[in-house]
N, C-alpha and C positions, 0 to 999 in steps of 0.2 A: 553716372550723370541718366547713364540710360533708364537705368532701374530705381533712381528717385521721381524722374519723367513718368513712371508706367502708377508706379504707385500713386502720382500724384491725378495723372486723369485714374483711378482704379479709385479715389477718394471721391474723387469730383462726379463717379458717378453714381458710386453711391449714396450721396446727398440730393442726388437726384427723385431715389427712390422714392414714392412715399407710404411714407407706413415703418417704414424700417427699423424702429423701436419696438413695436409688433413681432414683425420677423424674430427678430435679432433673442426676445423674449421667445420666443415658441424656439425657435432651435436650440437655447440653453435650459428651459422646460425639458424637452426631448433628452438632449444629452443626461441631464441629472435623473431622470425615470429610468434610462441607459443601465445607471450607476446603482441605482436601488435597485431592481430588479435581477439583475444578472449575476449571476453563479460566478465567483472567481476562483473557486477554490478547483485543483488541478484534474481535467480529466484521469479516466480510469485505465491503465492499460493493458487490462486485461482482461477481455471481455467475462461477465459472468458465468459463460459453458465451460468454460476453461478452468477459472482458478478463484474460487471465492475464497476472501478476506473473514475468517468470524470472529475478527474485531478484538480491540483492545480487553477489553471484560473480559475474555474467554485467554486472552495471554495472560492478562495478568491471575488469574487462577489458579491456570498453570504454573505461574513463577510463585504463588502464594506455597503449593504445593510442595516444589522441589524445593522450597527455600525449607520447611516446616523436616522434611525426610531429611534433606544432608542436615539439619541443625541435629538431629536424631542419632545420626550416623554420628560424627564429628564430636557430641557431647559424648561419649560410649570412648574415647581416645585419652588414656592415661595422662594427666593433670589438665586436661583441655575444661574442666567443671562446665560452668553454664556456657551456653555455643548463642550465638544472633547470626544467621547469615540475609544478605540483602544480595540478589542476581539483578544485571543488565540483562535488558536482551538486544540485537539485530533482526528489528523488523518482530512480527506479528504472527500467531500458527496463520498456514495458513491450509481450505481444505480441497484438494483435488476431487472433480465432479467425475460421474461417467456421463462417458456424451454419445449421445445419439447423432449419428452424421446420416443424412439422405441425399443422396448425388441424385439429378435428374439429368441429360443429356437430352436433348434433339437439336433434329440433324434437317435441314432447310439445302433444299438444292433448286435451281435459279437458271436458267435455259437465257446467255444473250443473243440480242439482235443477232451474231455470229452464230449465231448454231453450236456455243460454244458451253459448256454445262458448269456451274462454278455452282461449288459443294460448299455449306458455311456452319459448323459445328457448333452448338453452346452448351454448355454445362455450370452447370446449378449446384452448389451443393451450401447445405445449413445444415447446419451442428446446434443442436438444444440439450439441456443436461436430463439425463433420466431420473426420471419421480415418481416415486413410489407411494402409495397411501398406505397410513396407519394411522388408527383411534380417530378419526375425523380429521387428518391433519394430511399434508400431501408435503414431501421431504424428498431431497434431489438423490441419489445414492454417492455417500462418499467412498472413494476409491484405497482414499491416502490425505495422513494430517503431516504435513510440514511442520513441525516448530524448526522454533523463532533460534538462534545461536549467542551463545551464550556472551555474552560480549563484556562483563565486568563481577567482579566478586568481591562482598568486604564481609568478612568474618570479625564477629568482635567477641572475645572466650578471654574468660576471667584468667586460665595461666597462660595467655600466650607473651606475658612476661618470660616464661619460660624458652629459651632458645630450641632446645629440644623437641617441646610439644608444638611451634609454635612451626616449625619445620616439619612434623608430622602431621599439620594441621593441613598443610601446602601441599603435601604428598595427595594427602587424601581428596584432596579440593582439584588438582592435576590427575588424580584418577578418576574420581567420579565425573567429569563437566574438561577433562578433555581440552583444559585450557592452558596458554601457556602462563609463568608465574611472574610475566610482565602486567597479565589481566586480573591477579588477585592480590588484596590487600587486606596485610592480618596484622591487629589490635590488641591490647588486653583492653577487658573489661573491667568493672566491678560485680 
């Protein structure tokens, strides 16, 4: 019952406020503006100076090049015929950039009123990517590319109706990509 009395008193006080409609509309307008202009995407977990993601277009290009090379190799298997390969990846290609670290240390000595000496040491570390200028543009130095891991493989081959050809295709995919057989599906094409 006390909660109902509290709510009743609260609403009575609200009714006494002049122009409450204007205040409510103002609050709603602020909420709507926040929703419209706020970026709800996930924040980056790593700073640009540590690891930079080169993006899906680069991963797409990598996938297309790898698929083409694998198709060429698999089509050479006796009885395979025309081969088409589709790869899926776990993540995207990442670039590890060279970093420049600057460390500054400052020491402060304070003497207390009782005569004791207090010493405070502060260390500030800043890390930035190392940049080079080439042909009028500034680019970071890339130390290493981390390629995404293959998650799944689909092979469509004309000769996949033959069990020997199908096993040869599977062995070749496993050798080339270091994937488990459960990640590979082979189908007969026309």
